[in-house]
C-alpha positions as CSV (number, residue, x, y, z in Angstrom):
1,E,1.1,-36.8,15.5
2,E,2.3,-35.0,12.4
3,K,1.4,-31.4,12.0
4,E,0.5,-29.9,8.7
5,Q,2.7,-27.0,7.6
6,G,0.9,-23.6,7.5
7,T,-0.1,-22.2,4.2
8,R,1.7,-19.0,3.1
9,Y,0.4,-16.7,0.4
10,K,1.9,-13.5,-0.9
11,L,0.2,-10.6,-2.7
12,K,1.6,-9.9,-6.1
13,R,1.6,-6.2,-5.8
14,P,2.9,-4.0,-3.0
15,L,0.3,-2.1,-1.0
16,V,0.4,1.7,-0.6
17,F,-1.8,3.4,2.0
18,S,-3.0,6.9,1.4
19,G,-5.3,9.2,3.4
20,E,-5.7,12.5,5.1
21,S,-6.5,13.9,8.5
22,H,-7.3,11.0,10.9
23,A,-5.4,8.7,8.5
24,G,-2.3,10.1,10.2
25,H,-3.4,8.1,13.3
26,Y,-4.8,4.9,11.8
27,I,-2.5,4.2,8.8
28,P,0.7,3.9,10.9
29,S,-1.2,1.4,13.2
30,M,-2.5,-0.7,10.3
31,M,1.0,-0.8,8.7
32,D,2.6,-1.8,12.0
33,F,0.0,-4.6,12.3
34,I,0.7,-5.9,8.8
35,L,4.5,-5.8,9.3
36,T,4.1,-7.6,12.6
37,R,2.0,-10.3,10.9
38,N,4.4,-10.6,8.0
39,D,7.2,-11.3,10.5
40,D,5.2,-13.8,12.6
41,E,6.3,-17.3,11.5
42,D,4.7,-19.2,14.4
43,E,2.2,-21.6,12.8
44,N,0.3,-21.8,16.1
45,T,-0.7,-18.2,15.9
46,Q,-1.1,-18.0,12.1
47,P,-1.9,-21.3,10.4
48,E,-2.5,-19.4,7.2
49,V,-0.5,-16.4,6.3
50,I,-1.0,-13.8,3.6
51,M,2.2,-11.9,3.2
52,T,1.5,-8.3,2.4
53,P,4.4,-6.3,0.9
54,L,4.1,-2.7,1.9
55,M,5.5,0.0,-0.4
56,G,4.7,3.1,1.7
57,A,2.2,5.6,2.9
58,M,1.0,9.0,1.9
59,I,-0.7,11.1,4.6
60,G,-1.9,14.6,3.9
61,N,-2.5,17.0,6.7
62,G,-2.2,14.1,9.1
63,W,-3.8,14.2,12.6
64,M,-0.9,12.3,14.2
65,D,-0.4,14.1,17.6
66,P,-3.6,15.8,18.7
67,Y,-2.0,17.1,21.9
68,S,0.6,19.1,19.9
69,Q,-1.5,19.9,16.8
70,Y,-4.8,21.0,18.3
71,G,-3.6,24.3,19.7
72,A,-1.6,25.2,16.6
73,E,-4.7,25.2,14.3
74,Q,-6.2,28.3,15.8
75,S,-2.9,30.2,15.5
76,V,-2.5,29.3,11.9
77,A,-6.1,30.1,11.0
78,Y,-5.8,33.5,12.8
79,D,-2.4,34.3,11.1
80,K,-4.0,33.5,7.7
81,G,-7.0,35.8,8.5
82,I,-9.5,32.9,8.4
83,I,-10.7,33.6,12.0
84,D,-10.7,36.7,14.1
85,S,-9.4,37.2,17.7
86,A,-12.7,36.4,19.3
87,Q,-12.8,33.0,17.5
88,K,-9.1,32.3,18.3
89,A,-9.8,32.6,22.1
């Protein structure tokens, strides 16, 4: 039995992700997924492929590592005079 070759498409323009806050968590995951799919040439897992050229990402004030970042926010807000010592505790 002859197998049809998978169809491959490619976007004409590169994709750039941008976002802030929680985008620091989900943009890297989405980009990793796209890069993995772009590299997958197995026609059994992807009979039709849309190649997505990625140009980059812009993440402002990204929430990338909550464990490290959460405690720092109160200190920065206190140092800038946005909150008082009662609010920092």
